[in-house]
N, C-alpha and C positions, 0 to 999 in steps of 0.2 A: 504493499500500500504506499510506502514511502515514495516510489516512482510516481504513483498517481498524484500524491500531494505536490511533489516537485513539479510535475507537468502542469497541474492546475495553477500553482503560484506563478509560474513563468508566463502562462497565457494571460492570466488577469493582469500581471504587470505590463503586458505588451499592449493591452486594449486601452483605447482612450475611454475616458469616463462616459462618453455618450453612447457606447456600444454595450448592449446587453448580451451576456453570454448564456446560452442554453447548453448545459452539460448533457449530451445525449447519452443517456444511461441505459438504453434499451439493450437487452441481453446481458447485462452486467448485474451482479448480485447485490442485494441490500447492503452488504458490508462495504462494498466499493462506493455506494452512493453516500453512505454515513460518513466515510473518510473524506469525501468531497464536501459534504455538509459541515463537517467539523473545521474545514478550512474556510468556511463562510459562504460557500456556494448555496444558493437557494432555488435556482431555476433548473429543472431536469426535464429531459424530453424522452418520451416513450412512444412506441409505435404499435403496440398490441394492447387491446382493451384488457384482456384477462391478466397480462403482466402488470399493467398499470394498476388495476384494482388490487392486486395482491401486494404490490409495493406500498400503496397508499396505507394499508392497514398496518404496516410494520415500521413506518417512518414519521418523522415529526409533522405536526399539523401545519407548520408555516412553510413547508415546501410549496412552490408553485409548479404545478405539473403542466407541461405543455404536451399536447398530442401532435406528433410530427409526422406520422406515417399515414398511409392510405386508410381512411376511415370508412368501413362499410356501414350502410344505413342500419343494418341489424345490430350493429354494436354501439350505436349512438346512445342508446339509453344507458348502457353501462358506463360510458365515458363522461357524459354531461355533468354528473354530480361532482366530479373530482378535478376538472381541468380549469386552469385560469386562462388558457389560450389554446385554441385549435388552429394549427398552421395549415391544414390540408384540406380546405373546402374546395374540392375540385369539380363540382357540378352543381347545378341549380337544384337538382333533387336532394343532394346532401345538405345544402344550404337550408332548404325548407325543413328537412328533417330535424336538423339541429335546432332550428327556431322553434319547431313544435315541441320537441322534447324539453328544451330549456323552459318553455312556458309551462309544461306539466310539472317540472321540477322546481318552479318558482325562482328561476334564475335568469339573470341575463348573462350570456356567455360571449366572451371576446373571441373573434375569429380572424383569420387571414384567408385571403383568396389566393389559391395556388395557381401560378402561371407555369405553362409548359413552353419553354424557349429552347430546351436542349435538343440535340440531334436525335437522341434515342427515343424510339417510339414507346418504350416501356414506361416512361415517366407519366404521371397523371397531371391533370390541370387544364386550365383554359389557355387558348391562344391569346395573345394580346388583343386581337380584334374581337374575339368572343367576350373577353372580360370587360372591355370598354362597353361593348353592346349590352352586356347583361346589367351593368351598373347604370347605364344610360336609360335602360327600360323603366327605371324607377322602382325596381323590386326591393332595394334596400329601404326605401321609405315605408314599405308595407310590412316590414319585419318588425317585431315588437320585443323579441327575447334574445337577440343577438346584436353585438356591436361590431361592425366591421372596422378593424384597427389597421389594416394594410394589406400587403401582399407578401407572398413567399414563392421563392423559385430556387431551381438548382441549375448550375451550368452544365454543359455537355461534358461527359466523362472522357476527357482527352488531355493529351500533353500540350495541345496547341494553346498557348496562353492567349493569343490574339482572339481565338474563338471563345475562350472562357470569358475574356473581357467584353466581347460583344454581347454575350448572353447576359452578363450582369447589367450591362448598360441598357439593355432592352427591357429588363425588368425594372430598373430605375425609371426609364422613360414612361413605361406603362403606369407606374405608380404616380408619376407627375401628371399624366393625362387624366387619371381617375380623380386625383386630388382636386383637379380644376373643375370637375363636374359639380353641379348643385345637389349634393347628396346629404342625408341626415347624418348628424354627429360628425360633421366634416373635420372639426378640430381634433377628433380622436383618431382620425385616419393618419397614423404617423409612423407605422412600423414597416420597415423593408427587411425581411428575414431572408438573408442570403449569405452564403459562404459556409464552408465546412473545414474540416481539419487541413485539407491540402491547399485550399484556395482562399481562405477567409481574409488574408491581408489584401488581396486584389479585390475581393468583394467590398470591403471597407473603403478602399480607394474609389470604388464605383458608386458608393452611396449607401451601403448596408449599414443599419444601426442595430441589427440583431444577428448574431452568428451561432451556428449550431455546431458544436465540436464534440466528437465522441472519441475516437481513437487517439486524438491528440492529448486527451486527458487520461482516459482509462486504458489506453493500449488495446491490443488484442486480448480476447478473454483467456487469461492464463492464471487463474486463481486457484 
């Protein structure tokens, strides 16, 4: 665990104060999360509903849990009571499902709209044009139990730095286009979640204010 603590300290020291760090704890044990918690980290990212629910029961109540993976609509009910932010709203159907379930739970849930700008077909999300069209339709103003906080996206899985930078700049430009629209809770629309262990410095350069770092903190699972 000492390596984990050292990794986390180094990353926190390297981040500007304006950048929020999501420690991606998926697939890592409670003991590893607790070690990061003891270093002062409070935001953790999970990608599976059952794993999230199990960890919530074993860890301190002041942890802010972010759901960062693909969220199936049949898992929304399990996730909604526990999360402070859902990064991965990748369809209108899921957006409506989270709004409905949040209302049933008596909560207002913060969400990010997921963009797909990467070259891989396997990633989920809206194209920039689809997302601007969705927000322009006025759907956000009709929702009462979610608050749209911003966008999330991933760059292409490539060693081509120019391509990665292009992807990040497209995400930032789409955020700016949506920010300019007349939408509800506009002042709260302020999160650009992009950048992971391998590319977060470039993501920050391109406008990210929230990075999701897993292996850079926890390493590969060798506990």
